[in-house]
GUVEXVO-405180 format. One record per atom (N, C-alpha, C): chain; atom name; residue number from 0; x, y, z. Coordinates in Angstrom, 3 decimals. Last residue first. Layout:
N
<voti chaine="A" atome="CA" num="NUM" east="X" north="Y" up="Z"/>
...
***
This chain:
80
<voti chaine="A" atome="N" num="79" east="13.182" north="-10.373" up="11.976"/>
<voti chaine="A" atome="CA" num="79" east="12.070" north="-9.471" up="12.098"/>
<voti chaine="A" atome="C" num="79" east="10.759" north="-10.113" up="11.933"/>
<voti chaine="A" atome="N" num="78" east="15.526" north="-11.746" up="11.443"/>
<voti chaine="A" atome="CA" num="78" east="14.234" north="-12.399" up="11.969"/>
<voti chaine="A" atome="C" num="78" east="13.289" north="-11.592" up="12.394"/>
<voti chaine="A" atome="N" num="77" east="17.620" north="-10.136" up="10.664"/>
<voti chaine="A" atome="CA" num="77" east="17.708" north="-10.838" up="12.129"/>
<voti chaine="A" atome="C" num="77" east="16.381" north="-11.480" up="12.373"/>
<voti chaine="A" atome="N" num="76" east="17.475" north="-9.148" up="8.308"/>
<voti chaine="A" atome="CA" num="76" east="17.573" north="-8.311" up="9.224"/>
<voti chaine="A" atome="C" num="76" east="17.314" north="-8.716" up="10.636"/>
<voti chaine="A" atome="N" num="75" east="17.671" north="-11.512" up="6.341"/>
<voti chaine="A" atome="CA" num="75" east="19.093" north="-10.547" up="6.628"/>
<voti chaine="A" atome="C" num="75" east="18.803" north="-9.569" up="7.940"/>
<voti chaine="A" atome="N" num="74" east="15.199" north="-12.502" up="6.854"/>
<voti chaine="A" atome="CA" num="74" east="16.701" north="-13.366" up="7.351"/>
<voti chaine="A" atome="C" num="74" east="17.791" north="-12.338" up="7.413"/>
<voti chaine="A" atome="N" num="73" east="13.776" north="-10.588" up="6.078"/>
<voti chaine="A" atome="CA" num="73" east="13.418" north="-10.957" up="7.614"/>
<voti chaine="A" atome="C" num="73" east="14.714" north="-11.892" up="7.871"/>
<voti chaine="A" atome="N" num="72" east="14.123" north="-7.910" up="4.085"/>
<voti chaine="A" atome="CA" num="72" east="14.129" north="-9.588" up="4.180"/>
<voti chaine="A" atome="C" num="72" east="14.428" north="-9.896" up="5.484"/>
<voti chaine="A" atome="N" num="71" east="11.966" north="-5.598" up="3.521"/>
<voti chaine="A" atome="CA" num="71" east="13.019" north="-6.075" up="4.328"/>
<voti chaine="A" atome="C" num="71" east="13.172" north="-7.496" up="4.403"/>
<voti chaine="A" atome="N" num="70" east="10.803" north="-2.841" up="1.729"/>
<voti chaine="A" atome="CA" num="70" east="10.738" north="-4.364" up="1.661"/>
<voti chaine="A" atome="C" num="70" east="12.031" north="-4.624" up="2.610"/>
<voti chaine="A" atome="N" num="69" east="8.396" north="-0.170" up="0.766"/>
<voti chaine="A" atome="CA" num="69" east="9.773" north="-0.819" up="1.472"/>
<voti chaine="A" atome="C" num="69" east="9.637" north="-2.420" up="1.696"/>
<voti chaine="A" atome="N" num="68" east="6.845" north="1.611" up="-1.657"/>
<voti chaine="A" atome="CA" num="68" east="6.971" north="0.432" up="-0.990"/>
<voti chaine="A" atome="C" num="68" east="8.305" north="-0.131" up="-0.346"/>
<voti chaine="A" atome="N" num="67" east="4.691" north="4.304" up="-1.925"/>
<voti chaine="A" atome="CA" num="67" east="6.102" north="3.864" up="-2.053"/>
<voti chaine="A" atome="C" num="67" east="6.318" north="2.934" up="-1.108"/>
<voti chaine="A" atome="N" num="66" east="2.127" north="5.439" up="-4.480"/>
<voti chaine="A" atome="CA" num="66" east="2.656" north="4.546" up="-3.212"/>
<voti chaine="A" atome="C" num="66" east="4.255" north="4.289" up="-3.380"/>
<voti chaine="A" atome="N" num="65" east="1.611" north="7.120" up="-6.515"/>
<voti chaine="A" atome="CA" num="65" east="1.035" north="7.619" up="-5.064"/>
<voti chaine="A" atome="C" num="65" east="1.779" north="6.702" up="-3.813"/>
<voti chaine="A" atome="N" num="64" east="1.834" north="7.382" up="-9.184"/>
<voti chaine="A" atome="CA" num="64" east="2.838" north="7.430" up="-8.317"/>
<voti chaine="A" atome="C" num="64" east="2.847" north="7.626" up="-7.038"/>
<voti chaine="A" atome="N" num="63" east="-0.522" north="7.332" up="-10.432"/>
<voti chaine="A" atome="CA" num="63" east="-0.422" north="8.557" up="-10.206"/>
<voti chaine="A" atome="C" num="63" east="1.056" north="8.562" up="-9.271"/>
<voti chaine="A" atome="N" num="62" east="-1.333" north="4.861" up="-11.537"/>
<voti chaine="A" atome="CA" num="62" east="-0.857" north="5.852" up="-12.540"/>
<voti chaine="A" atome="C" num="62" east="-0.468" north="7.111" up="-11.892"/>
<voti chaine="A" atome="N" num="61" east="-0.139" north="1.827" up="-10.059"/>
<voti chaine="A" atome="CA" num="61" east="-0.688" north="3.089" up="-9.606"/>
<voti chaine="A" atome="C" num="61" east="-0.027" north="4.185" up="-10.802"/>
<voti chaine="A" atome="N" num="60" east="1.246" north="-0.547" up="-10.777"/>
<voti chaine="A" atome="CA" num="60" east="-0.047" north="-0.303" up="-11.255"/>
<voti chaine="A" atome="C" num="60" east="-0.516" north="1.037" up="-10.877"/>
<voti chaine="A" atome="N" num="59" east="3.510" north="-0.358" up="-9.091"/>
<voti chaine="A" atome="CA" num="59" east="3.769" north="-0.446" up="-10.231"/>
<voti chaine="A" atome="C" num="59" east="2.420" north="-0.100" up="-11.102"/>
<voti chaine="A" atome="N" num="58" east="2.537" north="-0.604" up="-6.556"/>
<voti chaine="A" atome="CA" num="58" east="3.182" north="0.722" up="-6.890"/>
<voti chaine="A" atome="C" num="58" east="3.327" north="0.660" up="-8.442"/>
<voti chaine="A" atome="N" num="57" east="1.523" north="-2.990" up="-6.335"/>
<voti chaine="A" atome="CA" num="57" east="0.488" north="-2.075" up="-6.347"/>
<voti chaine="A" atome="C" num="57" east="1.219" north="-0.694" up="-6.809"/>
<voti chaine="A" atome="N" num="56" east="3.767" north="-4.562" up="-6.505"/>
<voti chaine="A" atome="CA" num="56" east="2.699" north="-4.778" up="-7.499"/>
<voti chaine="A" atome="C" num="56" east="1.794" north="-3.307" up="-7.535"/>
<voti chaine="A" atome="N" num="55" east="5.562" north="-4.899" up="-4.192"/>
<voti chaine="A" atome="CA" num="55" east="5.590" north="-3.737" up="-5.061"/>
<voti chaine="A" atome="C" num="55" east="4.430" north="-3.591" up="-6.487"/>
<voti chaine="A" atome="N" num="54" east="5.986" north="-6.616" up="-2.258"/>
<voti chaine="A" atome="CA" num="54" east="6.131" north="-7.007" up="-3.578"/>
<voti chaine="A" atome="C" num="54" east="6.212" north="-5.965" up="-4.669"/>
<voti chaine="A" atome="N" num="53" east="6.036" north="-6.794" up="0.499"/>
<voti chaine="A" atome="CA" num="53" east="6.843" north="-5.655" up="-0.039"/>
<voti chaine="A" atome="C" num="53" east="6.806" north="-5.926" up="-1.651"/>
<voti chaine="A" atome="N" num="52" east="4.412" north="-8.143" up="1.858"/>
<voti chaine="A" atome="CA" num="52" east="5.458" north="-8.627" up="1.614"/>
<voti chaine="A" atome="C" num="52" east="6.408" north="-7.733" up="0.935"/>
<voti chaine="A" atome="N" num="51" east="1.964" north="-7.992" up="4.496"/>
<voti chaine="A" atome="CA" num="51" east="2.738" north="-7.316" up="3.246"/>
<voti chaine="A" atome="C" num="51" east="3.829" north="-7.892" up="3.326"/>
<voti chaine="A" atome="N" num="50" east="0.967" north="-8.866" up="6.939"/>
<voti chaine="A" atome="CA" num="50" east="1.027" north="-9.727" up="5.819"/>
<voti chaine="A" atome="C" num="50" east="1.774" north="-9.232" up="4.569"/>
<voti chaine="A" atome="N" num="49" east="0.714" north="-8.034" up="9.615"/>
<voti chaine="A" atome="CA" num="49" east="2.182" north="-7.924" up="8.902"/>
<voti chaine="A" atome="C" num="49" east="2.107" north="-9.019" up="7.676"/>
<voti chaine="A" atome="N" num="48" east="-1.652" north="-7.604" up="10.684"/>
<voti chaine="A" atome="CA" num="48" east="-1.138" north="-9.149" up="10.701"/>
<voti chaine="A" atome="C" num="48" east="0.162" north="-9.017" up="10.182"/>
<voti chaine="A" atome="N" num="47" east="-2.534" north="-5.123" up="9.979"/>
<voti chaine="A" atome="CA" num="47" east="-2.382" north="-5.361" up="11.388"/>
<voti chaine="A" atome="C" num="47" east="-1.574" north="-6.899" up="11.823"/>
<voti chaine="A" atome="N" num="46" east="-2.961" north="-3.514" up="7.528"/>
<voti chaine="A" atome="CA" num="46" east="-2.143" north="-4.589" up="7.684"/>
<voti chaine="A" atome="C" num="46" east="-1.597" north="-4.996" up="9.113"/>
<voti chaine="A" atome="N" num="45" east="-4.020" north="-1.487" up="5.586"/>
<voti chaine="A" atome="CA" num="45" east="-4.552" north="-2.133" up="6.539"/>
<voti chaine="A" atome="C" num="45" east="-4.062" north="-3.623" up="6.738"/>
<voti chaine="A" atome="N" num="44" east="-3.277" north="1.440" up="3.767"/>
<voti chaine="A" atome="CA" num="44" east="-2.912" north="0.223" up="3.920"/>
<voti chaine="A" atome="C" num="44" east="-3.596" north="-0.487" up="5.625"/>
<voti chaine="A" atome="N" num="43" east="-5.694" north="3.093" up="1.921"/>
<voti chaine="A" atome="CA" num="43" east="-5.203" north="2.888" up="3.018"/>
<voti chaine="A" atome="C" num="43" east="-4.351" north="1.448" up="3.145"/>
<voti chaine="A" atome="N" num="42" east="-6.406" north="5.526" up="-0.694"/>
<voti chaine="A" atome="CA" num="42" east="-6.141" north="4.124" up="-0.171"/>
<voti chaine="A" atome="C" num="42" east="-5.567" north="4.161" up="0.976"/>
<voti chaine="A" atome="N" num="41" east="-8.782" north="8.292" up="-0.414"/>
<voti chaine="A" atome="CA" num="41" east="-7.662" north="7.662" up="-0.754"/>
<voti chaine="A" atome="C" num="41" east="-7.371" north="6.194" up="-0.122"/>
<voti chaine="A" atome="N" num="40" east="-11.732" north="9.520" up="-1.966"/>
<voti chaine="A" atome="CA" num="40" east="-11.098" north="8.668" up="-0.656"/>
<voti chaine="A" atome="C" num="40" east="-10.079" north="7.954" up="-1.020"/>
<voti chaine="A" atome="N" num="39" east="-11.137" north="13.040" up="-2.968"/>
<voti chaine="A" atome="CA" num="39" east="-10.947" north="11.627" up="-2.922"/>
<voti chaine="A" atome="C" num="39" east="-10.902" north="10.878" up="-1.906"/>
<voti chaine="A" atome="N" num="38" east="-10.508" north="15.804" up="-2.623"/>
<voti chaine="A" atome="CA" num="38" east="-11.829" north="15.261" up="-2.415"/>
<voti chaine="A" atome="C" num="38" east="-12.066" north="13.767" up="-2.835"/>
<voti chaine="A" atome="N" num="37" east="-8.113" north="16.912" up="-2.552"/>
<voti chaine="A" atome="CA" num="37" east="-8.878" north="16.804" up="-3.743"/>
<voti chaine="A" atome="C" num="37" east="-10.238" north="16.251" up="-3.763"/>
<voti chaine="A" atome="N" num="36" east="-7.068" north="16.007" up="0.096"/>
<voti chaine="A" atome="CA" num="36" east="-7.416" north="17.500" up="-0.263"/>
<voti chaine="A" atome="C" num="36" east="-7.919" north="17.795" up="-1.501"/>
<voti chaine="A" atome="N" num="35" east="-9.055" north="13.054" up="1.086"/>
<voti chaine="A" atome="CA" num="35" east="-7.978" north="13.912" up="0.896"/>
<voti chaine="A" atome="C" num="35" east="-8.396" north="15.258" up="0.355"/>
<voti chaine="A" atome="N" num="34" east="-11.484" north="12.014" up="3.520"/>
<voti chaine="A" atome="CA" num="34" east="-11.000" north="12.497" up="1.954"/>
<voti chaine="A" atome="C" num="34" east="-9.909" north="13.101" up="2.200"/>
<voti chaine="A" atome="N" num="33" east="-12.338" north="9.288" up="5.649"/>
<voti chaine="A" atome="CA" num="33" east="-11.700" north="10.549" up="5.207"/>
<voti chaine="A" atome="C" num="33" east="-11.522" north="10.913" up="3.691"/>
<voti chaine="A" atome="N" num="32" east="-13.451" north="6.701" up="5.578"/>
<voti chaine="A" atome="CA" num="32" east="-13.968" north="7.692" up="6.823"/>
<voti chaine="A" atome="C" num="32" east="-13.179" north="9.160" up="6.745"/>
<voti chaine="A" atome="N" num="31" east="-12.668" north="4.953" up="4.061"/>
<voti chaine="A" atome="CA" num="31" east="-14.035" north="5.071" up="4.278"/>
<voti chaine="A" atome="C" num="31" east="-14.335" north="6.122" up="4.857"/>
<voti chaine="A" atome="N" num="30" east="-10.176" north="4.080" up="1.676"/>
<voti chaine="A" atome="CA" num="30" east="-10.555" north="4.578" up="2.953"/>
<voti chaine="A" atome="C" num="30" east="-11.965" north="4.969" up="2.717"/>
<voti chaine="A" atome="N" num="29" east="-9.711" north="0.916" up="0.265"/>
<voti chaine="A" atome="CA" num="29" east="-10.187" north="2.391" up="0.039"/>
<voti chaine="A" atome="C" num="29" east="-10.589" north="2.927" up="1.281"/>
<voti chaine="A" atome="N" num="28" east="-7.028" north="-0.976" up="0.977"/>
<voti chaine="A" atome="CA" num="28" east="-8.310" north="-0.667" up="0.880"/>
<voti chaine="A" atome="C" num="28" east="-8.539" north="0.769" up="0.911"/>
<voti chaine="A" atome="N" num="27" east="-4.325" north="-3.705" up="0.761"/>
<voti chaine="A" atome="CA" num="27" east="-4.928" north="-2.205" up="0.593"/>
<voti chaine="A" atome="C" num="27" east="-6.407" north="-2.030" up="0.417"/>
<voti chaine="A" atome="N" num="26" east="-4.284" north="-6.426" up="1.510"/>
<voti chaine="A" atome="CA" num="26" east="-3.893" north="-5.271" up="2.715"/>
<voti chaine="A" atome="C" num="26" east="-4.384" north="-4.024" up="2.233"/>
<voti chaine="A" atome="N" num="25" east="-4.036" north="-8.670" up="-0.067"/>
<voti chaine="A" atome="CA" num="25" east="-5.302" north="-8.007" up="0.332"/>
<voti chaine="A" atome="C" num="25" east="-5.401" north="-7.289" up="1.451"/>
<voti chaine="A" atome="N" num="24" east="-1.917" north="-9.812" up="-1.039"/>
<voti chaine="A" atome="CA" num="24" east="-1.892" north="-9.895" up="0.278"/>
<voti chaine="A" atome="C" num="24" east="-3.483" north="-9.540" up="0.835"/>
<voti chaine="A" atome="N" num="23" east="-1.758" north="-9.081" up="-3.968"/>
<voti chaine="A" atome="CA" num="23" east="-2.161" north="-10.482" up="-3.534"/>
<voti chaine="A" atome="C" num="23" east="-2.092" north="-10.935" up="-2.007"/>
<voti chaine="A" atome="N" num="22" east="-3.395" north="-6.314" up="-5.467"/>
<voti chaine="A" atome="CA" num="22" east="-2.590" north="-6.700" up="-4.065"/>
<voti chaine="A" atome="C" num="22" east="-2.864" north="-8.177" up="-3.877"/>
<voti chaine="A" atome="N" num="21" east="-4.902" north="-5.733" up="-7.304"/>
<voti chaine="A" atome="CA" num="21" east="-4.111" north="-6.412" up="-7.534"/>
<voti chaine="A" atome="C" num="21" east="-3.043" north="-6.940" up="-6.473"/>
<voti chaine="A" atome="N" num="20" east="-7.098" north="-3.971" up="-6.141"/>
<voti chaine="A" atome="CA" num="20" east="-7.364" north="-5.040" up="-7.097"/>
<voti chaine="A" atome="C" num="20" east="-6.234" north="-6.050" up="-7.392"/>
<voti chaine="A" atome="N" num="19" east="-5.843" north="-1.959" up="-5.237"/>
<voti chaine="A" atome="CA" num="19" east="-6.609" north="-2.753" up="-4.287"/>
<voti chaine="A" atome="C" num="19" east="-6.785" north="-4.056" up="-4.954"/>
<voti chaine="A" atome="N" num="18" east="-4.777" north="-0.293" up="-7.307"/>
<voti chaine="A" atome="CA" num="18" east="-3.888" north="-1.120" up="-6.435"/>
<voti chaine="A" atome="C" num="18" east="-4.689" north="-2.016" up="-5.280"/>
<voti chaine="A" atome="N" num="17" east="-7.126" north="0.621" up="-8.354"/>
<voti chaine="A" atome="CA" num="17" east="-6.348" north="-0.048" up="-9.076"/>
<voti chaine="A" atome="C" num="17" east="-5.440" north="-0.937" up="-8.386"/>
<voti chaine="A" atome="N" num="16" east="-8.680" north="2.600" up="-7.349"/>
<voti chaine="A" atome="CA" num="16" east="-8.729" north="1.476" up="-6.809"/>
<voti chaine="A" atome="C" num="16" east="-8.053" north="0.289" up="-7.483"/>
<voti chaine="A" atome="N" num="15" east="-8.636" north="5.538" up="-7.419"/>
<voti chaine="A" atome="CA" num="15" east="-9.093" north="4.833" up="-8.692"/>
<voti chaine="A" atome="C" num="15" east="-9.161" north="3.129" up="-8.329"/>
<voti chaine="A" atome="N" num="14" east="-8.170" north="7.585" up="-5.767"/>
<voti chaine="A" atome="CA" num="14" east="-9.074" north="6.575" up="-5.467"/>
<voti chaine="A" atome="C" num="14" east="-9.385" north="5.728" up="-6.548"/>
<voti chaine="A" atome="N" num="13" east="-6.169" north="9.500" up="-6.076"/>
<voti chaine="A" atome="CA" num="13" east="-7.429" north="9.932" up="-6.756"/>
<voti chaine="A" atome="C" num="13" east="-8.506" north="8.889" up="-6.554"/>
<voti chaine="A" atome="N" num="12" east="-3.481" north="10.494" up="-4.238"/>
<voti chaine="A" atome="CA" num="12" east="-4.420" north="9.460" up="-4.363"/>
<voti chaine="A" atome="C" num="12" east="-5.569" north="9.746" up="-4.915"/>
<voti chaine="A" atome="N" num="11" east="-2.125" north="12.730" up="-3.275"/>
<voti chaine="A" atome="CA" num="11" east="-1.997" north="12.441" up="-4.604"/>
<voti chaine="A" atome="C" num="11" east="-3.106" north="11.540" up="-5.297"/>
<voti chaine="A" atome="N" num="10" east="-2.884" north="12.891" up="-0.552"/>
<voti chaine="A" atome="CA" num="10" east="-3.108" north="13.942" up="-1.181"/>
<voti chaine="A" atome="C" num="10" east="-2.947" north="13.891" up="-2.511"/>
<voti chaine="A" atome="N" num="9" east="-1.220" north="10.425" up="0.502"/>
<voti chaine="A" atome="CA" num="9" east="-2.559" north="10.521" up="0.599"/>
<voti chaine="A" atome="C" num="9" east="-3.191" north="11.745" up="-0.347"/>
<voti chaine="A" atome="N" num="8" east="1.019" north="8.546" up="-0.367"/>
<voti chaine="A" atome="CA" num="8" east="1.065" north="10.152" up="-0.755"/>
<voti chaine="A" atome="C" num="8" east="-0.687" north="10.439" up="-0.720"/>
<voti chaine="A" atome="N" num="7" east="1.735" north="5.828" up="1.685"/>
<voti chaine="A" atome="CA" num="7" east="0.861" north="6.400" up="0.627"/>
<voti chaine="A" atome="C" num="7" east="0.670" north="7.832" up="0.598"/>
<voti chaine="A" atome="N" num="6" east="3.886" north="3.087" up="1.893"/>
<voti chaine="A" atome="CA" num="6" east="3.353" north="4.454" up="2.406"/>
<voti chaine="A" atome="C" num="6" east="2.616" north="4.979" up="1.207"/>
<voti chaine="A" atome="N" num="5" east="3.872" north="-0.204" up="2.900"/>
<voti chaine="A" atome="CA" num="5" east="3.434" north="0.673" up="2.064"/>
<voti chaine="A" atome="C" num="5" east="3.302" north="2.141" up="2.366"/>
<voti chaine="A" atome="N" num="4" east="6.095" north="-2.719" up="3.754"/>
<voti chaine="A" atome="CA" num="4" east="5.025" north="-1.821" up="4.316"/>
<voti chaine="A" atome="C" num="4" east="5.008" north="-0.966" up="2.937"/>
<voti chaine="A" atome="N" num="3" east="6.947" north="-6.078" up="4.267"/>
<voti chaine="A" atome="CA" num="3" east="7.196" north="-4.887" up="3.626"/>
<voti chaine="A" atome="C" num="3" east="6.138" north="-3.996" up="4.366"/>
<voti chaine="A" atome="N" num="2" east="9.268" north="-9.267" up="4.496"/>
<voti chaine="A" atome="CA" num="2" east="8.187" north="-8.135" up="5.171"/>
<voti chaine="A" atome="C" num="2" east="8.095" north="-6.888" up="4.402"/>
<voti chaine="A" atome="N" num="1" east="10.136" north="-12.258" up="3.212"/>
<voti chaine="A" atome="CA" num="1" east="10.242" north="-10.837" up="3.276"/>
<voti chaine="A" atome="C" num="1" east="8.937" north="-10.108" up="3.763"/>
<voti chaine="A" atome="N" num="0" east="10.947" north="-15.288" up="4.873"/>
<voti chaine="A" atome="CA" num="0" east="10.016" north="-14.576" up="3.951"/>
<voti chaine="A" atome="C" num="0" east="9.999" north="-12.817" up="4.468"/>
***
């Protein structure tokens, strides 16, 4: 199974929550303890168990191109 990670451009995020509603693994959550430079609570990747598959649905729905998704095929990477 593929593993992934999501990088968030925190200062561009406007906190619209669209990405959190489409994440099939439910690993994207709105930040509660911080604000970005524009005064919004940005999205955060909360994935301690490594559930993100790098499907990139979150990046596709983001209207501000805030998310960059990386995906690694565990079989090709030596079983990561």
